Structure formats: C-alpha cells, structure tokens
C-alpha positions in Angstrom: 176.1 118.0 106.7 174.0 119.2 109.6 177.1 119.2 111.8 178.9 121.3 109.3 175.9 123.6 109.0 175.8 124.1 112.7 179.6 124.6 113.0 179.5 127.3 110.3 176.4 128.9 112.0 178.3 129.3 115.3 180.9 131.2 113.3 178.5 133.5 111.6 178.1 131.7 108.3 175.1 130.3 106.4 175.4 127.1 104.3 172.8 126.9 101.5 172.5 124.2 99.0 172.6 125.9 95.6 169.8 124.1 94.1 167.4 125.4 96.9 169.0 128.8 97.2 166.1 131.4 96.7 166.0 133.4 93.4 167.4 136.7 93.7 169.9 135.7 96.4 173.1 135.3 94.3 173.5 136.5 90.6 175.8 133.6 89.5 173.4 130.9 90.9 170.5 132.3 89.0 172.4 132.5 85.8 173.4 129.0 86.1 169.9 128.0 86.6 168.7 129.8 83.5 171.3 129.6 80.8 173.9 127.6 79.0 177.0 129.2 80.4 179.3 128.5 77.5 176.8 130.0 75.0 177.1 133.4 76.5 180.1 134.7 74.5 179.5 138.5 74.0 179.8 140.6 77.2 180.0 144.3 77.6 181.1 145.8 80.9 180.2 149.6 80.8 181.6 151.3 83.7 184.1 148.6 84.3 186.2 150.5 86.8 188.8 148.1 88.1 187.5 145.1 86.3 185.9 143.1 89.1 182.8 142.4 87.1 184.8 141.7 84.0 186.8 139.1 85.9 183.3 137.7 87.2 182.2 137.4 83.6 185.5 135.6 82.6 184.9 133.0 85.4 181.2 132.6 85.0 181.2 132.4 81.1 183.9 130.2 79.9 183.7 131.0 76.3 183.1 134.8 76.5 184.9 137.9 75.2 184.5 141.0 77.4 184.5 144.5 76.1 185.2 146.7 79.2 184.4 150.4 78.9 185.9 152.7 81.5 186.2 156.5 81.1 188.3 157.3 84.1 192.0 157.5 83.0 193.4 156.0 86.2 190.8 153.3 86.3 191.3 152.5 82.7 195.0 152.1 83.2 194.4 149.8 86.1 192.0 147.5 84.3 194.1 147.6 81.1 197.2 146.2 83.1 195.0 143.8 84.9 194.0 142.1 81.7 197.1 142.9 79.7 197.9 139.2 78.8 194.3 138.1 78.5 193.1 138.0 74.8 189.5 137.5 76.0 189.3 141.1 77.2 189.3 144.4 75.3 189.5 147.6 77.4 188.3 151.0 76.0 189.2 154.3 77.5 185.9 156.1 76.8 182.4 156.6 78.0 179.1 155.3 76.7 176.2 157.6 76.1 173.5 158.9 73.8 175.9 160.6 71.3 179.4 160.4 69.8 181.2 163.4 71.2 183.5 164.7 74.0 181.7 165.5 77.4 182.4 166.7 80.7 183.3 163.9 83.1 183.0 164.8 86.8 185.5 163.4 89.2 184.8 162.3 92.8 187.1 161.6 95.7 185.7 158.2 95.5 186.5 157.1 91.9 183.5 154.7 91.8 181.3 157.7 91.8 182.8 159.6 88.8 180.1 160.3 86.4 178.9 162.3 83.4 175.5 162.9 85.2 175.0 166.2 86.8 172.7 164.4 89.5 175.7 163.8 91.8 176.5 166.9 93.6 179.4 165.7 95.6 182.2 165.9 92.9 185.4 167.1 94.4 187.7 167.8 91.4 187.3 169.9 88.2 185.6 167.9 85.3 187.8 166.5 82.5 186.8 166.0 78.9 186.2 162.4 78.0 185.6 160.7 74.7 182.0 159.2 74.5 180.4 156.9 72.1 177.0 155.5 71.6 176.8 151.7 72.3 175.5 151.2 68.8 178.8 152.6 67.5 181.0 150.7 69.8 179.4 147.4 68.8 179.4 148.3 65.1 183.2 149.0 65.3 184.0 145.7 67.1 183.8 142.6 64.8 184.1 140.2 67.7 180.4 141.0 68.6 178.8 140.6 65.1 176.1 143.2 66.1 174.8 141.7 69.3 175.4 141.5 73.1 174.6 138.5 75.2 175.1 140.2 78.4 175.3 144.0 79.1 176.3 145.5 82.5 175.6 149.0 83.2 177.2 150.9 86.3 177.5 154.5 85.2 176.1 156.4 88.3 173.0 158.1 87.0 173.9 157.9 83.3 172.1 154.6 82.6 169.3 156.1 80.5 171.6 158.0 78.2 173.6 154.7 77.6 170.4 153.0 76.7 169.4 155.8 74.3 172.8 155.3 72.7 171.9 151.6 72.1 168.5 152.3 70.4 169.4 150.3 67.2 170.5 147.3 69.2 167.4 147.4 71.4 165.1 147.9 68.6 166.5 145.0 66.7 166.4 142.9 69.9 170.2 142.3 69.8 170.7 142.5 73.6 169.9 139.4 75.8 170.5 140.4 79.3 171.1 143.7 81.0 172.5 144.1 84.6 172.1 147.7 85.7 172.5 149.7 88.8 169.2 151.2 89.8 168.2 153.8 92.4 165.3 153.3 94.9 165.4 156.8 96.4 166.1 160.1 94.9 170.0 160.1 95.5 171.3 160.6 92.0 171.0 157.1 90.8 168.8 156.3 87.8 165.5 155.3 89.1 164.6 151.7 89.0 161.1 152.6 87.6 162.8 154.7 84.7 165.0 151.8 83.6 162.2 149.2 83.9 159.8 151.3 82.0 162.4 151.9 79.2 163.4 148.4 78.9 159.9 147.0 78.9 159.3 149.0 75.6 162.0 146.9 74.0 160.7 143.5 75.3 162.6 143.0 78.4 161.3 141.6 81.7 162.5 142.5 85.1 163.9 139.3 86.9 165.3 140.3 90.3 167.4 142.6 92.4 170.9 141.9 93.7 173.6 143.4 95.9 171.1 145.6 97.9 172.6 148.8 99.5 171.0 150.5 102.6 173.6 153.4 103.2 171.2 156.2 104.2 168.9 154.5 106.6 169.4 150.9 107.8 165.7 150.3 107.0 165.6 152.1 103.6 166.8 150.4 100.3 168.9 153.1 98.4 170.0 151.3 95.4 170.7 147.8 93.9 171.6 146.0 90.7 168.7 144.8 88.7 168.7 141.9 86.0 166.4 142.4 82.9 166.0 139.6 80.4 164.9 139.9 76.7 163.0 136.5 76.1 163.0 136.9 72.3 166.9 137.3 72.2 167.8 134.5 74.5 165.4 132.0 72.8 166.7 133.1 69.3 170.3 132.7 70.5 169.7 129.3 72.2 170.9 130.7 75.5 168.2 129.5 77.8 168.3 126.0 79.3 
C-alpha cells in the first residue's frame, strides 16, 4: 500500500483510506459515516441544472426518489432527457420561492448563474417569466413524498432564503432532515452563510460542515461553498442515523 501511495503521489494524487478521511473532506464519505443510505428515500434537488447532483443522489441513496426542480427551460429540457427513462426521477420546470406566482427569472451567459435574485448584476439577457411554487406546495402535490423530505439540496444563486420561506410548514413541522445549500462567505450575491445558518437554527438544524470550497476572487479568500445542515429530531424519528 505504501508503494501504491508513493506512486500516486509522484503523479500528483493523494490516496486516503475512507475510514480515516477527515470530516468535511468529501460529502459522500461523511454521509456514509452518519446515515443508513437505503433509508434516505425522499430527495429534492432545487436548482438541478443538468442533473449532476440528481445523479449523485441516485448513486448514493439506492432506494431514493429524486424530485428535480429546474426553472431554466434549456436546462430543464436537458435534465428531462437525461432521466427520461428513470422512474426514480421527476423533473419539474419551475422555480422554488416564497410564493406561488410567476416571477422574473434573470438569464446569464453562464446558465449556472441564472437566478430570481436581483443580487447578481451580471445578467446578460432579458428576464423571462417563470412559474414559481413554494416548496410546501410542491411537496403537498407529490404523493411520493408523503409530506416530508429526507434530503434537500438548494443551489439557487442568492434565492435560498426565499426557498426556505416557502418551506415554512415543512420546517416548522420538522419534516426536512438534511439541507445541503450553497452559501456565500463574501458579499458577491450569494446568500450569506450566516443568514442561512441563523434561519435553519431556528428550526432545529445544526451546521455540520462546508464542502466544495471556491476561491475565485482571491486565492487566499473563500468566496462560497456548499454547507450541510442536519435536523437531529427528523433523522432520529425517521431512523436515518447509524
């Protein structure tokens, strides 16, 4: 094993045994350490884009059904085609927010930065009108979820707090177990880590760790990351924790 490790190191790779990998290093490893993977069955991917995280969920949670929510028409079409023959995935062409309405959706040259938020000032195309629903409504309308979410992913470019406001019923009833959200560490349009953390703590969530750290403005400054929050009451009641 030492020879393998040294050989990989010469090629620029690092070999780590999963059991000794530090927490916060790799999301999948931490999830495996904490949860019964086959018991996480209800997953919502808000801001699904091209479905990479949806695909991650399918591989990580063998018994899950994923509800993928994507407002950008082209990205919705791509993701729908990607999972066309997969009965474990439902793709919805709408946004998630704090109301059931049609809202201006701002288009960017980089489609991953499309957003309902006005905080992003680099939108290159005219806004389009997109249907938006509260997450409470989305889950009420989907019998597959039975009024609860095991794992919720939020990546909506500065619109995370509005999504959480639209999930008030679920949050108050402690019907969401894990939330994996994009958070900002500088004032660049992303929803601040502190704002999301403070909001979720009022609903019984604890902050676990940061993943996928991005330093795009300055090499020494953390710009944004993905944060994992866990609701202890939900995961214990649902029997998810190892």
